Each structure stands twice: as structure tokens, then as C-alpha cells.
N, C-alpha and C positions, 0 to 999 in steps of 0.2 A: 330504494327498497329491495332491490335485488341485484345480485352480482352475476346473473346468468350471462354467459359468453355467447355472442352471436357472430358467426362468420358470414360476411357478405361476399358473394362471388359474382362480381359485376364489373364490366369494363367501361361502362358509361360514367365518366367522372362526375358529372353534375348530379346524377341520380345517387351515386355512391355517397357524395358529400351530403345530400339531403337526408338519405337514410341514416347515415352515421350520426348526424346532428340530432335527429329526432330520437333515435334509439338511445344515445348517450344521455339525452335529456330525461329519458324514462328510467335511467339508472343502469342500463345494460352496459357490459363491456363489449366493445366492438372490434373485430379484426376484419381486414379487407384483403381479398385476393382478386386480381384483375384477369387472371387466366385460370382455366380449368385445371391444367397440369400443376400450377402452383398451389391451388387449393387442395389437390389430391395429396401433394407432399405434406402440406400442413396438417391434413387430417390423419396422416400416419404418425405425426409427431405429437399432436395433442387433439383431443376431441372436444369441440364446442358443445353447447347445449341446444343449438338450433342453427340451421343453415338457410340463408336466403340465396337462392341459386338462379342465376339468369340462364335461360335456355341456350343462348347463342354466344357464350363466352369463347374467346380464342384458346387454342392450345389443346383443349379437351372439352367437348360439348357438355352442356349441363345435363343432357339426357344420359350420356355415358358416365359422367361423374356420379349421378344419382344411382345408376346401376352398381357402380363400384362401392358406393356407400352401403347399399343394401347387401352386397355380397360379403362384406367384412363383418366378422362377429363383433368387433369392437364398436362398429357404427351402424349395425343393422336396424337399430331402433332409434337412431338419431332423427329428430324432427327436421323435415325439409319442406320449405315453401318455394315453389317454382315461380319465378318472375319471367314473364314473356310477353311479347307483342302478338303472339299467336293466339287468337281468340276463337278459332273454329272448334266445334265440338270434338272433331276427330283429334285435334291437337291436345285438347284437355284430357281426353281419354288416354292418349299416349303418355302424357306427362304423369298422370295419376297411376297408370298401370306400370310405369317404370319404377314407381316407389315413392313419388312425392306425396306428402301428407296433405298439401293444399296447393292451389294453383291460382295465381293472381295475374290478371291481364293488364299490361301497360296501356295507357296511363291509369294509375290507380290512386285512390285516396289514401294518404299517409295515415290518418287516424284509423281507417279500416284495416290497413295492414298491421298497425300496432295492436289492434284488437285481436287480429288473427294470431299474431305472435304470442300474445299473453294467453290466449285460449289453448294453443298448442302446448305451451310450457306448463299450464295448469294440469293438463292431462298427462304429460310425459314426465315432468319433474316438479311436482307441487311444492317441494321445498324451496324452489327458486322464486316463487311468487308469493309465498306466505309471509305475513307480517312478523310472525313469531316462529322461531325454531326451538323445539324442546327435545332434549335428550337426557335420559336419566334425571338427575336433579338440577340440571343446568337449563336455564331459559334465556334465550337471546332475542331481544326485541329490536327489529330492524328500524322501526319508525323512530323510537326514542333513543336508539343506540345505548340501551341499557342491558346489563347482564346480571342475572341473579342465580345464586346456587344455594339451595336450601333456604331461600328467603333472604340470604345475605347479598347485598348489592356488591358487584365486583367492578372495579374501575380499571379499564384498559385503554391504552393508547390506540389511535386509529389503525395502526398496522396490525396490532395484536387482535383488535376487534375483527378486522377483515380476515385474518388468518383463522380465527376460531370459527367464524361464519362459513368460510370455505370448507373447512374440515367437517363441520356439523352437517353440511348439506349432503354428504355422502359417507355415512358411517360405515366403517369396515374397508373402505377403499384406501389403498396405499398410494400416496402421492410422492413422487420423487422430489428432490429439492428443486430441480429445474421446473417441474410442473407447478410447484407452489410459487416459485418466482413469477411464472407466467400468469397464474391465476390470481395472485394477490397483488403483485407489484406491476404486472403488465409486460407485454412483449418489448416495449420501447425503453425499458429501464435496464441498464447494464450494471449489475452489482454481483459481488461474489456469492456463490451458492451457500457458503458458510454463514452468510447473513441470516438465512432461514433458521439455522441452529440457535443463533442469538435470540431471535424473536420467539421461537418455540420455548426457549428457556424462560424468557420473561412471561410468556403466557402461562406456563406451568406454575411459576411462582405466584402469579396473581390468582389463579382459579383454585389452587389446591391448598388446603390447610392440613396440619398434621393429622394423620390417620384417615384422611380422605383419599379415596381411590383416584388415580390419575387417568383421565379419559384419553389423553394423548399417548398413543402407542408408537414407540420407536421400532422400526423394522430395519434391523442391521443390514447395511448394504443396499437398502432400497429407499427409505425415507420415513414418512410419518403417516399415521392414520388416526381417525377418531374411532376409538374402540367400539365396535358394534355391540359387544356384550354390555358395556356401560350404557349404551344408548337405549337398551331395552330393559335395563335394571329398574326395579321399582324403588 
């Protein structure tokens, strides 16, 4: 139901496996970093929708990584849930004052953590948890995997559906081909960036009829975006 991307920063393999399994079962895209410095590098390359951050990861502590997240303009509003075995009130205060949005003490209930994740995403990025995305005259239903434009049903392949969904979640934001590959195909898939151009071409052909405006904007030298002016058009 959602393609929100979650970065787990945790060095405990059994916990990482448990979290990944349950988050992916809920439909989230999951990345994992076992060191704080590794996570810091990833956050400079691409921004997830939420971070689950262990306090005591090696390389760079969770507290310091949280400070860096809040200090950067690109990630200053990125939702962060701190995971820690430290349950004392002073530690909770320190974690929250550093910039964490929520603080979960180990061992914790996985269903409760999932509820906290969904609640944070609802507040920060409601498009990622909504069943339906609507922009201009295009409506995308995540549950039924149906798309309509001006009442006409549009048939898309699974990749084009995910591509349109990804772009519609952030109208006006320009995504590079590399970012679209990561967001739609995933980090572990190695394909040529020009593959994005092929699927964008297929998507345009499917959603646009003669004399209809094209909501997909090509930004020369940068990539593609869902036109924010189309998104607010009546």
C-alpha cells in the first residue's frame, strides 16, 4: 500500500532481520546500514522517508548521526525513531533533545513499533500512507492498482505503475535517473540508467492522449519530475 523507504541503522543482525521482515511485509522498502558512518554516507546520497536509528551503532553513534541529520537542510525534517536499551528518563530526554521524533526502548513490541512508524509517516508524508493519490485529473489507487484519468481507466505494467506512484508522491521534486532507479527498482538491482528513459516513455504513452497535458516533466541534465502545476490544476 505504500512505497515509503525506511533506513534501519542497527548492528544487531537478528533485530535487523526481524525489522526488515516485518516492515517489508507492510509494504515498505527497507535499506540497512550496520554502522553510523555508513548510514551518514547513504543519507548524503539519497534521503529515505524515515530512519530507525540504534543509539549504540559502531563508527558513529546514533546520537551524533541524529545531530547531523538535523543539521543538514536536506534531512532536517526527516523522521527519526531512536532504538535503544537505555530506558532511563535522562537518556530519553537526551535522545529526544538531540532531534529524535520518537524513542523506543529494547526489547519492544514489533506491532507497536510499526504503529509508531505509520503514525510518524502520516504526519510527515501523508502521501506515503494514503490509499489513493490524486493529482490534477489523475487518480492512482494503491489498493486496487488502478489508475484513472478523466474517468478513463489506464492500464500500466507494474514498473510503470511504481514509477508514476513514486513521482506523484512528490510533485515538483526533480529526481535524477539514479534516484529513480533506487526508488523504483531498488538498490540491489543493477541496470543501465537509460532504462528509466524507456519506462518514462511507456508511461507517457499510456497516460497521455492527444491534446492532453503531459504531467511528466523532463529536466534537461537532471532527470524527471511530476509537474507541480499539473498537480494543482483543476
